[in-house]
CHARMM internal coordinates of N, CA and C (Angstrom, degrees):
IC EDIT
DIST 1 N 1 CA 1.4485
DIST 1 CA 1 C 1.5488
ANGL 1 N 1 CA 1 C 110.13
DIST 1 C 2 N 1.2641
ANGL 1 CA 1 C 2 N 116.85
DIHE 1 N 1 CA 1 C 2 N 144.90
DIST 2 N 2 CA 1.4485
ANGL 1 C 2 N 2 CA 122.43
DIHE 1 CA 1 C 2 N 2 CA -175.91
DIST 2 CA 2 C 1.5247
ANGL 2 N 2 CA 2 C 110.50
DIHE 1 C 2 N 2 CA 2 C -77.67
DIST 2 C 3 N 1.3177
ANGL 2 CA 2 C 3 N 118.82
DIHE 2 N 2 CA 2 C 3 N 136.16
DIST 3 N 3 CA 1.4600
ANGL 2 C 3 N 3 CA 121.74
DIHE 2 CA 2 C 3 N 3 CA -177.91
DIST 3 CA 3 C 1.5370
ANGL 3 N 3 CA 3 C 112.07
DIHE 2 C 3 N 3 CA 3 C -87.79
DIST 3 C 4 N 1.3225
ANGL 3 CA 3 C 4 N 118.01
DIHE 3 N 3 CA 3 C 4 N -2.25
DIST 4 N 4 CA 1.4421
ANGL 3 C 4 N 4 CA 121.02
DIHE 3 CA 3 C 4 N 4 CA 178.54
DIST 4 CA 4 C 1.5137
ANGL 4 N 4 CA 4 C 109.85
DIHE 3 C 4 N 4 CA 4 C -66.57
DIST 4 C 5 N 1.3420
ANGL 4 CA 4 C 5 N 116.28
DIHE 4 N 4 CA 4 C 5 N 151.06
DIST 5 N 5 CA 1.4412
ANGL 4 C 5 N 5 CA 120.87
DIHE 4 CA 4 C 5 N 5 CA 179.50
DIST 5 CA 5 C 1.5215
ANGL 5 N 5 CA 5 C 110.18
DIHE 4 C 5 N 5 CA 5 C -63.36
DIST 5 C 6 N 1.3169
ANGL 5 CA 5 C 6 N 116.23
DIHE 5 N 5 CA 5 C 6 N 125.62
DIST 6 N 6 CA 1.4601
ANGL 5 C 6 N 6 CA 120.89
DIHE 5 CA 5 C 6 N 6 CA -177.92
DIST 6 CA 6 C 1.5052
ANGL 6 N 6 CA 6 C 110.63
DIHE 5 C 6 N 6 CA 6 C -91.78
DIST 6 C 7 N 1.3166
ANGL 6 CA 6 C 7 N 117.70
DIHE 6 N 6 CA 6 C 7 N 128.52
DIST 7 N 7 CA 1.4768
ANGL 6 C 7 N 7 CA 119.52
DIHE 6 CA 6 C 7 N 7 CA 179.88
DIST 7 CA 7 C 1.5037
ANGL 7 N 7 CA 7 C 108.14
DIHE 6 C 7 N 7 CA 7 C -90.02
DIST 7 C 8 N 1.3095
ANGL 7 CA 7 C 8 N 114.62
DIHE 7 N 7 CA 7 C 8 N 139.23
DIST 8 N 8 CA 1.4448
ANGL 7 C 8 N 8 CA 120.63
DIHE 7 CA 7 C 8 N 8 CA -179.88
DIST 8 CA 8 C 1.5247
ANGL 8 N 8 CA 8 C 109.39
DIHE 7 C 8 N 8 CA 8 C -76.72
DIST 8 C 9 N 1.2854
ANGL 8 CA 8 C 9 N 115.69
DIHE 8 N 8 CA 8 C 9 N 136.28
DIST 9 N 9 CA 1.4665
ANGL 8 C 9 N 9 CA 120.32
DIHE 8 CA 8 C 9 N 9 CA 179.99
DIST 9 CA 9 C 1.5550
ANGL 9 N 9 CA 9 C 109.14
DIHE 8 C 9 N 9 CA 9 C -94.16
DIST 9 C 10 N 1.2826
ANGL 9 CA 9 C 10 N 113.16
DIHE 9 N 9 CA 9 C 10 N 162.16
DIST 10 N 10 CA 1.4789
ANGL 9 C 10 N 10 CA 119.48
DIHE 9 CA 9 C 10 N 10 CA 178.06
DIST 10 CA 10 C 1.5419
ANGL 10 N 10 CA 10 C 107.01
DIHE 9 C 10 N 10 CA 10 C -81.82
DIST 10 C 11 N 1.2856
ANGL 10 CA 10 C 11 N 115.00
DIHE 10 N 10 CA 10 C 11 N 109.08
DIST 11 N 11 CA 1.4848
ANGL 10 C 11 N 11 CA 118.36
DIHE 10 CA 10 C 11 N 11 CA -171.72
DIST 11 CA 11 C 1.5180
ANGL 11 N 11 CA 11 C 110.79
DIHE 10 C 11 N 11 CA 11 C -82.13
DIST 11 C 12 N 1.2931
ANGL 11 CA 11 C 12 N 114.34
DIHE 11 N 11 CA 11 C 12 N 168.90
DIST 12 N 12 CA 1.4572
ANGL 11 C 12 N 12 CA 119.40
DIHE 11 CA 11 C 12 N 12 CA -179.12
DIST 12 CA 12 C 1.5099
ANGL 12 N 12 CA 12 C 113.08
DIHE 11 C 12 N 12 CA 12 C -67.26
DIST 12 C 13 N 1.3402
ANGL 12 CA 12 C 13 N 116.71
DIHE 12 N 12 CA 12 C 13 N -32.70
DIST 13 N 13 CA 1.4770
ANGL 12 C 13 N 13 CA 119.94
DIHE 12 CA 12 C 13 N 13 CA 179.01
DIST 13 CA 13 C 1.5428
ANGL 13 N 13 CA 13 C 108.58
DIHE 12 C 13 N 13 CA 13 C -68.75
DIST 13 C 14 N 1.2879
ANGL 13 CA 13 C 14 N 118.17
DIHE 13 N 13 CA 13 C 14 N -41.74
DIST 14 N 14 CA 1.4381
ANGL 13 C 14 N 14 CA 119.71
DIHE 13 CA 13 C 14 N 14 CA 177.93
DIST 14 CA 14 C 1.5589
ANGL 14 N 14 CA 14 C 112.01
DIHE 13 C 14 N 14 CA 14 C -64.09
DIST 14 C 15 N 1.3293
ANGL 14 CA 14 C 15 N 115.89
DIHE 14 N 14 CA 14 C 15 N -38.58
DIST 15 N 15 CA 1.4189
ANGL 14 C 15 N 15 CA 120.29
DIHE 14 CA 14 C 15 N 15 CA 177.22
DIST 15 CA 15 C 1.5370
ANGL 15 N 15 CA 15 C 111.31
DIHE 14 C 15 N 15 CA 15 C -63.60
DIST 15 C 16 N 1.3576
ANGL 15 CA 15 C 16 N 115.92
DIHE 15 N 15 CA 15 C 16 N -40.73
DIST 16 N 16 CA 1.4534
ANGL 15 C 16 N 16 CA 118.52
DIHE 15 CA 15 C 16 N 16 CA 177.77
DIST 16 CA 16 C 1.5026
ANGL 16 N 16 CA 16 C 111.39
DIHE 15 C 16 N 16 CA 16 C -64.93
DIST 16 C 17 N 1.3141
ANGL 16 CA 16 C 17 N 119.04
DIHE 16 N 16 CA 16 C 17 N -40.63
DIST 17 N 17 CA 1.4484
ANGL 16 C 17 N 17 CA 122.73
DIHE 16 CA 16 C 17 N 17 CA 177.54
DIST 17 CA 17 C 1.5179
ANGL 17 N 17 CA 17 C 111.59
DIHE 16 C 17 N 17 CA 17 C -60.04
DIST 17 C 18 N 1.3059
ANGL 17 CA 17 C 18 N 115.92
DIHE 17 N 17 CA 17 C 18 N -46.50
DIST 18 N 18 CA 1.4964
ANGL 17 C 18 N 18 CA 120.89
DIHE 17 CA 17 C 18 N 18 CA 179.62
DIST 18 CA 18 C 1.5198
ANGL 18 N 18 CA 18 C 108.77
DIHE 17 C 18 N 18 CA 18 C -63.43
DIST 18 C 19 N 1.2994
ANGL 18 CA 18 C 19 N 118.69
DIHE 18 N 18 CA 18 C 19 N -42.89
DIST 19 N 19 CA 1.4650
ANGL 18 C 19 N 19 CA 121.63
DIHE 18 CA 18 C 19 N 19 CA -179.58
DIST 19 CA 19 C 1.5253
ANGL 19 N 19 CA 19 C 110.86
DIHE 18 C 19 N 19 CA 19 C -63.12
DIST 19 C 20 N 1.3283
ANGL 19 CA 19 C 20 N 116.68
DIHE 19 N 19 CA 19 C 20 N -43.12
DIST 20 N 20 CA 1.4663
ANGL 19 C 20 N 20 CA 119.62
DIHE 19 CA 19 C 20 N 20 CA 179.14
DIST 20 CA 20 C 1.5241
ANGL 20 N 20 CA 20 C 109.67
DIHE 19 C 20 N 20 CA 20 C -64.38
DIST 20 C 21 N 1.3372
ANGL 20 CA 20 C 21 N 119.77
DIHE 20 N 20 CA 20 C 21 N -38.55
DIST 21 N 21 CA 1.4392
ANGL 20 C 21 N 21 CA 123.15
DIHE 20 CA 20 C 21 N 21 CA 178.76
DIST 21 CA 21 C 1.5440
ANGL 21 N 21 CA 21 C 110.02
DIHE 20 C 21 N 21 CA 21 C -62.73
DIST 21 C 22 N 1.3490
ANGL 21 CA 21 C 22 N 117.23
DIHE 21 N 21 CA 21 C 22 N -41.60
DIST 22 N 22 CA 1.4291
ANGL 21 C 22 N 22 CA 119.19
DIHE 21 CA 21 C 22 N 22 CA 177.76
DIST 22 CA 22 C 1.4943
ANGL 22 N 22 CA 22 C 113.10
DIHE 21 C 22 N 22 CA 22 C -66.85
DIST 22 C 23 N 1.3113
ANGL 22 CA 22 C 23 N 118.45
DIHE 22 N 22 CA 22 C 23 N -38.74
DIST 23 N 23 CA 1.4379
ANGL 22 C 23 N 23 CA 122.74
DIHE 22 CA 22 C 23 N 23 CA 178.05
DIST 23 CA 23 C 1.5167
ANGL 23 N 23 CA 23 C 110.76
DIHE 22 C 23 N 23 CA 23 C -64.44
DIST 23 C 24 N 1.3348
ANGL 23 CA 23 C 24 N 117.73
DIHE 23 N 23 CA 23 C 24 N -44.73
DIST 24 N 24 CA 1.4623
ANGL 23 C 24 N 24 CA 121.41
DIHE 23 CA 23 C 24 N 24 CA 178.55
DIST 24 CA 24 C 1.5372
ANGL 24 N 24 CA 24 C 111.08
DIHE 23 C 24 N 24 CA 24 C -61.90
DIST 24 C 25 N 1.3011
ANGL 24 CA 24 C 25 N 115.12
DIHE 24 N 24 CA 24 C 25 N -46.71
DIST 25 N 25 CA 1.4773
ANGL 24 C 25 N 25 CA 120.72
DIHE 24 CA 24 C 25 N 25 CA 177.23
DIST 25 CA 25 C 1.5218
ANGL 25 N 25 CA 25 C 111.19
DIHE 24 C 25 N 25 CA 25 C -57.85
DIST 25 C 26 N 1.3021
ANGL 25 CA 25 C 26 N 118.08
DIHE 25 N 25 CA 25 C 26 N -45.12
DIST 26 N 26 CA 1.4735
ANGL 25 C 26 N 26 CA 123.15
DIHE 25 CA 25 C 26 N 26 CA 179.90
DIST 26 CA 26 C 1.5173
ANGL 26 N 26 CA 26 C 109.45
DIHE 25 C 26 N 26 CA 26 C -63.85
DIST 26 C 27 N 1.3335
ANGL 26 CA 26 C 27 N 117.92
DIHE 26 N 26 CA 26 C 27 N -39.33
DIST 27 N 27 CA 1.4636
ANGL 26 C 27 N 27 CA 121.14
DIHE 26 CA 26 C 27 N 27 CA -178.46
DIST 27 CA 27 C 1.5386
ANGL 27 N 27 CA 27 C 110.75
DIHE 26 C 27 N 27 CA 27 C -67.43
DIST 27 C 28 N 1.3303
ANGL 27 CA 27 C 28 N 115.72
DIHE 27 N 27 CA 27 C 28 N -41.96
DIST 28 N 28 CA 1.4699
ANGL 27 C 28 N 28 CA 119.74
DIHE 27 CA 27 C 28 N 28 CA 178.74
DIST 28 CA 28 C 1.5401
ANGL 28 N 28 CA 28 C 110.10
DIHE 27 C 28 N 28 CA 28 C -65.60
DIST 28 C 29 N 1.3452
ANGL 28 CA 28 C 29 N 116.96
DIHE 28 N 28 CA 28 C 29 N -42.03
DIST 29 N 29 CA 1.4253
ANGL 28 C 29 N 29 CA 118.92
DIHE 28 CA 28 C 29 N 29 CA 177.64
DIST 29 CA 29 C 1.5240
ANGL 29 N 29 CA 29 C 113.27
DIHE 28 C 29 N 29 CA 29 C -64.43
DIST 29 C 30 N 1.3252
ANGL 29 CA 29 C 30 N 117.54
DIHE 29 N 29 CA 29 C 30 N -41.01
DIST 30 N 30 CA 1.4385
ANGL 29 C 30 N 30 CA 123.90
DIHE 29 CA 29 C 30 N 30 CA 178.43
DIST 30 CA 30 C 1.5315
ANGL 30 N 30 CA 30 C 110.76
DIHE 29 C 30 N 30 CA 30 C -64.32
DIST 30 C 31 N 1.3085
ANGL 30 CA 30 C 31 N 116.89
DIHE 30 N 30 CA 30 C 31 N -41.44
DIST 31 N 31 CA 1.4567
ANGL 30 C 31 N 31 CA 120.09
DIHE 30 CA 30 C 31 N 31 CA 179.20
DIST 31 CA 31 C 1.5377
ANGL 31 N 31 CA 31 C 110.45
DIHE 30 C 31 N 31 CA 31 C -65.97
DIST 31 C 32 N 1.3055
ANGL 31 CA 31 C 32 N 117.00
DIHE 31 N 31 CA 31 C 32 N -39.88
DIST 32 N 32 CA 1.4760
ANGL 31 C 32 N 32 CA 118.89
DIHE 31 CA 31 C 32 N 32 CA -179.74
DIST 32 CA 32 C 1.5369
ANGL 32 N 32 CA 32 C 109.94
DIHE 31 C 32 N 32 CA 32 C -66.47
DIST 32 C 33 N 1.3431
ANGL 32 CA 32 C 33 N 116.33
DIHE 32 N 32 CA 32 C 33 N -38.75
DIST 33 N 33 CA 1.4673
ANGL 32 C 33 N 33 CA 119.17
DIHE 32 CA 32 C 33 N 33 CA 178.88
DIST 33 CA 33 C 1.5576
ANGL 33 N 33 CA 33 C 110.79
DIHE 32 C 33 N 33 CA 33 C -65.68
DIST 33 C 34 N 1.2898
ANGL 33 CA 33 C 34 N 117.77
DIHE 33 N 33 CA 33 C 34 N -42.35
DIST 34 N 34 CA 1.4564
ANGL 33 C 34 N 34 CA 122.06
DIHE 33 CA 33 C 34 N 34 CA 178.08
DIST 34 CA 34 C 1.5126
ANGL 34 N 34 CA 34 C 110.45
DIHE 33 C 34 N 34 CA 34 C -63.63
DIST 34 C 35 N 1.3250
ANGL 34 CA 34 C 35 N 115.67
DIHE 34 N 34 CA 34 C 35 N -44.77
DIST 35 N 35 CA 1.4753
ANGL 34 C 35 N 35 CA 120.52
DIHE 34 CA 34 C 35 N 35 CA 178.45
DIST 35 CA 35 C 1.5426
ANGL 35 N 35 CA 35 C 111.08
DIHE 34 C 35 N 35 CA 35 C -59.87
DIST 35 C 36 N 1.3117
ANGL 35 CA 35 C 36 N 116.94
DIHE 35 N 35 CA 35 C 36 N -43.82
DIST 36 N 36 CA 1.4595
ANGL 35 C 36 N 36 CA 121.53
DIHE 35 CA 35 C 36 N 36 CA 179.97
DIST 36 CA 36 C 1.5382
ANGL 36 N 36 CA 36 C 109.61
DIHE 35 C 36 N 36 CA 36 C -64.74
DIST 36 C 37 N 1.2785
ANGL 36 CA 36 C 37 N 117.38
DIHE 36 N 36 CA 36 C 37 N -40.88
DIST 37 N 37 CA 1.4804
ANGL 36 C 37 N 37 CA 120.25
DIHE 36 CA 36 C 37 N 37 CA 178.47
DIST 37 CA 37 C 1.5118
ANGL 37 N 37 CA 37 C 111.49
DIHE 36 C 37 N 37 CA 37 C -65.81
DIST 37 C 38 N 1.3306
ANGL 37 CA 37 C 38 N 118.98
DIHE 37 N 37 CA 37 C 38 N -40.05
DIST 38 N 38 CA 1.4566
ANGL 37 C 38 N 38 CA 121.35
DIHE 37 CA 37 C 38 N 38 CA 177.78
DIST 38 CA 38 C 1.5378
ANGL 38 N 38 CA 38 C 110.18
DIHE 37 C 38 N 38 CA 38 C -64.93
DIST 38 C 39 N 1.3447
ANGL 38 CA 38 C 39 N 117.37
DIHE 38 N 38 CA 38 C 39 N -40.37
DIST 39 N 39 CA 1.4508
ANGL 38 C 39 N 39 CA 120.90
DIHE 38 CA 38 C 39 N 39 CA 179.12
DIST 39 CA 39 C 1.5192
ANGL 39 N 39 CA 39 C 110.15
DIHE 38 C 39 N 39 CA 39 C -62.41
DIST 39 C 40 N 1.3553
ANGL 39 CA 39 C 40 N 117.19
DIHE 39 N 39 CA 39 C 40 N -45.14
DIST 40 N 40 CA 1.4316
ANGL 39 C 40 N 40 CA 120.51
DIHE 39 CA 39 C 40 N 40 CA 179.57
DIST 40 CA 40 C 1.5089
ANGL 40 N 40 CA 40 C 112.90
DIHE 39 C 40 N 40 CA 40 C -64.39
DIST 40 C 41 N 1.3458
ANGL 40 CA 40 C 41 N 116.40
DIHE 40 N 40 CA 40 C 41 N -38.07
DIST 41 N 41 CA 1.4393
ANGL 40 C 41 N 41 CA 120.69
DIHE 40 CA 40 C 41 N 41 CA 179.00
DIST 41 CA 41 C 1.5513
ANGL 41 N 41 CA 41 C 109.95
DIHE 40 C 41 N 41 CA 41 C -65.51
DIST 41 C 42 N 1.3255
ANGL 41 CA 41 C 42 N 117.06
DIHE 41 N 41 CA 41 C 42 N -39.88
DIST 42 N 42 CA 1.4314
ANGL 41 C 42 N 42 CA 121.13
DIHE 41 CA 41 C 42 N 42 CA 179.82
DIST 42 CA 42 C 1.5384
ANGL 42 N 42 CA 42 C 110.95
DIHE 41 C 42 N 42 CA 42 C -63.59
DIST 42 C 43 N 1.3366
ANGL 42 CA 42 C 43 N 118.22
DIHE 42 N 42 CA 42 C 43 N -41.51
DIST 43 N 43 CA 1.4553
ANGL 42 C 43 N 43 CA 124.27
DIHE 42 CA 42 C 43 N 43 CA 179.50
DIST 43 CA 43 C 1.5449
ANGL 43 N 43 CA 43 C 108.32
DIHE 42 C 43 N 43 CA 43 C -65.27
DIST 43 C 44 N 1.3169
ANGL 43 CA 43 C 44 N 118.49
DIHE 43 N 43 CA 43 C 44 N -42.30
DIST 44 N 44 CA 1.4499
ANGL 43 C 44 N 44 CA 119.88
DIHE 43 CA 43 C 44 N 44 CA 178.99
DIST 44 CA 44 C 1.5070
ANGL 44 N 44 CA 44 C 111.76
DIHE 43 C 44 N 44 CA 44 C -64.85
DIST 44 C 45 N 1.3233
ANGL 44 CA 44 C 45 N 115.68
DIHE 44 N 44 CA 44 C 45 N -36.03
DIST 45 N 45 CA 1.4754
ANGL 44 C 45 N 45 CA 120.33
DIHE 44 CA 44 C 45 N 45 CA 179.25
DIST 45 CA 45 C 1.5479
ANGL 45 N 45 CA 45 C 108.84
DIHE 44 C 45 N 45 CA 45 C -67.17
DIST 45 C 46 N 1.3008
ANGL 45 CA 45 C 46 N 117.00
DIHE 45 N 45 CA 45 C 46 N -41.44
DIST 46 N 46 CA 1.4736
ANGL 45 C 46 N 46 CA 119.16
DIHE 45 CA 45 C 46 N 46 CA 179.75
DIST 46 CA 46 C 1.5296
ANGL 46 N 46 CA 46 C 110.30
DIHE 45 C 46 N 46 CA 46 C -64.39
DIST 46 C 47 N 1.3198
ANGL 46 CA 46 C 47 N 117.99
DIHE 46 N 46 CA 46 C 47 N -42.91
DIST 47 N 47 CA 1.4730
ANGL 46 C 47 N 47 CA 121.94
DIHE 46 CA 46 C 47 N 47 CA -179.88
DIST 47 CA 47 C 1.5347
ANGL 47 N 47 CA 47 C 109.32
DIHE 46 C 47 N 47 CA 47 C -64.19
DIST 47 C 48 N 1.3315
ANGL 47 CA 47 C 48 N 116.83
DIHE 47 N 47 CA 47 C 48 N -42.39
DIST 48 N 48 CA 1.4827
ANGL 47 C 48 N 48 CA 120.37
DIHE 47 CA 47 C 48 N 48 CA 179.63
DIST 48 CA 48 C 1.5141
ANGL 48 N 48 CA 48 C 110.55
DIHE 47 C 48 N 48 CA 48 C -62.07
DIST 48 C 49 N 1.3195
ANGL 48 CA 48 C 49 N 118.70
DIHE 48 N 48 CA 48 C 49 N -45.75
DIST 49 N 49 CA 1.4609
ANGL 48 C 49 N 49 CA 121.02
DIHE 48 CA 48 C 49 N 49 CA 179.27
DIST 49 CA 49 C 1.5051
ANGL 49 N 49 CA 49 C 111.02
DIHE 48 C 49 N 49 CA 49 C -64.23
DIST 49 C 50 N 1.3125
ANGL 49 CA 49 C 50 N 117.48
DIHE 49 N 49 CA 49 C 50 N -38.90
DIST 50 N 50 CA 1.4896
ANGL 49 C 50 N 50 CA 120.56
DIHE 49 CA 49 C 50 N 50 CA 178.94
DIST 50 CA 50 C 1.5503
ANGL 50 N 50 CA 50 C 109.24
DIHE 49 C 50 N 50 CA 50 C -64.84
DIST 50 C 51 N 1.2996
ANGL 50 CA 50 C 51 N 117.30
DIHE 50 N 50 CA 50 C 51 N -38.66
DIST 51 N 51 CA 1.4560
ANGL 50 C 51 N 51 CA 119.81
DIHE 50 CA 50 C 51 N 51 CA 177.10
DIST 51 CA 51 C 1.5197
ANGL 51 N 51 CA 51 C 112.35
DIHE 50 C 51 N 51 CA 51 C -66.18
DIST 51 C 52 N 1.3085
ANGL 51 CA 51 C 52 N 116.89
DIHE 51 N 51 CA 51 C 52 N -41.90
DIST 52 N 52 CA 1.4711
ANGL 51 C 52 N 52 CA 121.30
DIHE 51 CA 51 C 52 N 52 CA 177.84
DIST 52 CA 52 C 1.5352
ANGL 52 N 52 CA 52 C 110.07
DIHE 51 C 52 N 52 CA 52 C -64.33
DIST 52 C 53 N 1.2981
ANGL 52 CA 52 C 53 N 115.90
DIHE 52 N 52 CA 52 C 53 N -42.17
DIST 53 N 53 CA 1.4917
ANGL 52 C 53 N 53 CA 119.86
DIHE 52 CA 52 C 53 N 53 CA -178.63
DIST 53 CA 53 C 1.5201
ANGL 53 N 53 CA 53 C 108.61
DIHE 52 C 53 N 53 CA 53 C -64.50
DIST 53 C 54 N 1.3319
ANGL 53 CA 53 C 54 N 117.80
DIHE 53 N 53 CA 53 C 54 N -40.67
DIST 54 N 54 CA 1.4756
ANGL 53 C 54 N 54 CA 122.30
DIHE 53 CA 53 C 54 N 54 CA -178.17
DIST 54 CA 54 C 1.5410
ANGL 54 N 54 CA 54 C 109.11
DIHE 53 C 54 N 54 CA 54 C -70.15
DIST 54 C 55 N 1.3055
ANGL 54 CA 54 C 55 N 116.42
DIHE 54 N 54 CA 54 C 55 N -37.74
DIST 55 N 55 CA 1.4657
ANGL 54 C 55 N 55 CA 119.22
DIHE 54 CA 54 C 55 N 55 CA -178.11
DIST 55 CA 55 C 1.5657
ANGL 55 N 55 CA 55 C 111.70
DIHE 54 C 55 N 55 CA 55 C -71.74
DIST 55 C 56 N 1.3338
ANGL 55 CA 55 C 56 N 117.47
DIHE 55 N 55 CA 55 C 56 N -30.82
DIST 56 N 56 CA 1.4396
ANGL 55 C 56 N 56 CA 122.49
DIHE 55 CA 55 C 56 N 56 CA -177.73
DIST 56 CA 56 C 1.5454
ANGL 56 N 56 CA 56 C 112.14
DIHE 55 C 56 N 56 CA 56 C -86.01
DIST 56 C 57 N 1.3216
ANGL 56 CA 56 C 57 N 117.81
DIHE 56 N 56 CA 56 C 57 N 0.59
DIST 57 N 57 CA 1.4700
ANGL 56 C 57 N 57 CA 118.55
DIHE 56 CA 56 C 57 N 57 CA -178.63
DIST 57 CA 57 C 1.5251
ANGL 57 N 57 CA 57 C 109.60
DIHE 56 C 57 N 57 CA 57 C -72.35
DIST 57 C 58 N 1.3278
ANGL 57 CA 57 C 58 N 114.70
DIHE 57 N 57 CA 57 C 58 N 159.83
DIST 58 N 58 CA 1.4793
ANGL 57 C 58 N 58 CA 122.05
DIHE 57 CA 57 C 58 N 58 CA 179.73
DIST 58 CA 58 C 1.4685
ANGL 58 N 58 CA 58 C 110.59
DIHE 57 C 58 N 58 CA 58 C -77.58
DIST 58 C 59 N 1.3114
ANGL 58 CA 58 C 59 N 116.50
DIHE 58 N 58 CA 58 C 59 N 136.38
DIST 59 N 59 CA 1.4814
ANGL 58 C 59 N 59 CA 121.10
DIHE 58 CA 58 C 59 N 59 CA 176.25
DIST 59 CA 59 C 1.5230
ANGL 59 N 59 CA 59 C 108.44
DIHE 58 C 59 N 59 CA 59 C -82.28
DIST 59 C 60 N 1.3238
ANGL 59 CA 59 C 60 N 117.02
DIHE 59 N 59 CA 59 C 60 N 129.56
DIST 60 N 60 CA 1.4328
ANGL 59 C 60 N 60 CA 123.24
DIHE 59 CA 59 C 60 N 60 CA 179.71
DIST 60 CA 60 C 1.5234
ANGL 60 N 60 CA 60 C 107.20
DIHE 59 C 60 N 60 CA 60 C -110.72
DIST 60 C 61 N 1.3506
ANGL 60 CA 60 C 61 N 116.29
DIHE 60 N 60 CA 60 C 61 N 126.30
DIST 61 N 61 CA 1.4587
ANGL 60 C 61 N 61 CA 122.95
DIHE 60 CA 60 C 61 N 61 CA -178.51
DIST 61 CA 61 C 1.5194
ANGL 61 N 61 CA 61 C 107.51
DIHE 60 C 61 N 61 CA 61 C -100.81
DIST 61 C 62 N 1.3155
ANGL 61 CA 61 C 62 N 115.44
DIHE 61 N 61 CA 61 C 62 N 147.53
DIST 62 N 62 CA 1.4520
ANGL 61 C 62 N 62 CA 122.07
DIHE 61 CA 61 C 62 N 62 CA 177.00
DIST 62 CA 62 C 1.5149
ANGL 62 N 62 CA 62 C 107.47
DIHE 61 C 62 N 62 CA 62 C -121.33
DIST 62 C 63 N 1.3069
ANGL 62 CA 62 C 63 N 116.25
DIHE 62 N 62 CA 62 C 63 N 75.78
DIST 63 N 63 CA 1.4683
ANGL 62 C 63 N 63 CA 119.42
DIHE 62 CA 62 C 63 N 63 CA 178.94
DIST 63 CA 63 C 1.5348
ANGL 63 N 63 CA 63 C 109.00
DIHE 62 C 63 N 63 CA 63 C 137.52
DIST 63 C 64 N 1.2820
ANGL 63 CA 63 C 64 N 114.02
DIHE 63 N 63 CA 63 C 64 N -171.30
DIST 64 N 64 CA 1.4854
ANGL 63 C 64 N 64 CA 123.11
DIHE 63 CA 63 C 64 N 64 CA -175.90
DIST 64 CA 64 C 1.5122
ANGL 64 N 64 CA 64 C 110.86
DIHE 63 C 64 N 64 CA 64 C -86.57
DIST 64 C 65 N 1.3292
ANGL 64 CA 64 C 65 N 116.50
DIHE 64 N 64 CA 64 C 65 N 137.38
DIST 65 N 65 CA 1.4717
ANGL 64 C 65 N 65 CA 121.13
DIHE 64 CA 64 C 65 N 65 CA 176.55
DIST 65 CA 65 C 1.5153
ANGL 65 N 65 CA 65 C 106.28
DIHE 64 C 65 N 65 CA 65 C -109.54
DIST 65 C 66 N 1.3195
ANGL 65 CA 65 C 66 N 116.98
DIHE 65 N 65 CA 65 C 66 N 129.77
DIST 66 N 66 CA 1.4741
ANGL 65 C 66 N 66 CA 122.27
DIHE 65 CA 65 C 66 N 66 CA 179.54
DIST 66 CA 66 C 1.5027
ANGL 66 N 66 CA 66 C 108.32
DIHE 65 C 66 N 66 CA 66 C -119.80
DIST 66 C 67 N 1.3397
ANGL 66 CA 66 C 67 N 116.08
DIHE 66 N 66 CA 66 C 67 N 143.48
DIST 67 N 67 CA 1.4267
ANGL 66 C 67 N 67 CA 119.71
DIHE 66 CA 66 C 67 N 67 CA 175.22
DIST 67 CA 67 C 1.5144
ANGL 67 N 67 CA 67 C 109.39
DIHE 66 C 67 N 67 CA 67 C -142.68
DIST 67 C 68 N 1.3459
ANGL 67 CA 67 C 68 N 115.20
DIHE 67 N 67 CA 67 C 68 N 162.23
DIST 68 N 68 CA 1.4902
ANGL 67 C 68 N 68 CA 121.25
DIHE 67 CA 67 C 68 N 68 CA 178.51
DIST 68 CA 68 C 1.5560
ANGL 68 N 68 CA 68 C 106.65
DIHE 67 C 68 N 68 CA 68 C -132.14
DIST 68 C 69 N 1.2944
ANGL 68 CA 68 C 69 N 113.84
DIHE 68 N 68 CA 68 C 69 N 135.83
DIST 69 N 69 CA 1.4709
ANGL 68 C 69 N 69 CA 119.97
DIHE 68 CA 68 C 69 N 69 CA -176.50
DIST 69 CA 69 C 1.5385
ANGL 69 N 69 CA 69 C 108.73
DIHE 68 C 69 N 69 CA 69 C -126.84
DIST 69 C 70 N 1.3469
ANGL 69 CA 69 C 70 N 116.11
DIHE 69 N 69 CA 69 C 70 N 126.33
DIST 70 N 70 CA 1.4628
ANGL 69 C 70 N 70 CA 121.14
DIHE 69 CA 69 C 70 N 70 CA 174.72
DIST 70 CA 70 C 1.5203
ANGL 70 N 70 CA 70 C 107.10
DIHE 69 C 70 N 70 CA 70 C -110.03
DIST 70 C 71 N 1.3361
ANGL 70 CA 70 C 71 N 116.11
DIHE 70 N 70 CA 70 C 71 N 116.18
DIST 71 N 71 CA 1.4621
ANGL 70 C 71 N 71 CA 120.84
DIHE 70 CA 70 C 71 N 71 CA -177.06
DIST 71 CA 71 C 1.5097
ANGL 71 N 71 CA 71 C 111.51
DIHE 70 C 71 N 71 CA 71 C -70.70
DIST 71 C 72 N 1.3107
ANGL 71 CA 71 C 72 N 120.19
DIHE 71 N 71 CA 71 C 72 N -31.17
DIST 72 N 72 CA 1.4460
ANGL 71 C 72 N 72 CA 122.81
DIHE 71 CA 71 C 72 N 72 CA -173.06
DIST 72 CA 72 C 1.5422
ANGL 72 N 72 CA 72 C 113.38
DIHE 71 C 72 N 72 CA 72 C -79.89
DIST 72 C 73 N 1.2196
ANGL 72 CA 72 C 73 N 121.66
DIHE 72 N 72 CA 72 C 73 N -10.47
DIST 73 N 73 CA 1.4731
ANGL 72 C 73 N 73 CA 121.27
DIHE 72 CA 72 C 73 N 73 CA -175.40
DIST 73 CA 73 C 1.4565
ANGL 73 N 73 CA 73 C 112.64
DIHE 72 C 73 N 73 CA 73 C -102.89
END
COOR INIT
IC SEED 1 N 1 CA 1 C
IC BUILD
């Protein structure tokens, strides 16, 4: 056997553990991005519906409305 210092190699098991860690981290990051997008979409939908509801409301006047119409113009 050689007396020189033997360097440890990167084994297949270590590579698998690192790969699994990267996959788990990517899955968590992806889930958080999708969750954030869904939350933003829900808020936009609420604001849109509130705007439509406000726009469709009945106008209430407090006083007399007068108008003038010229048919020839």
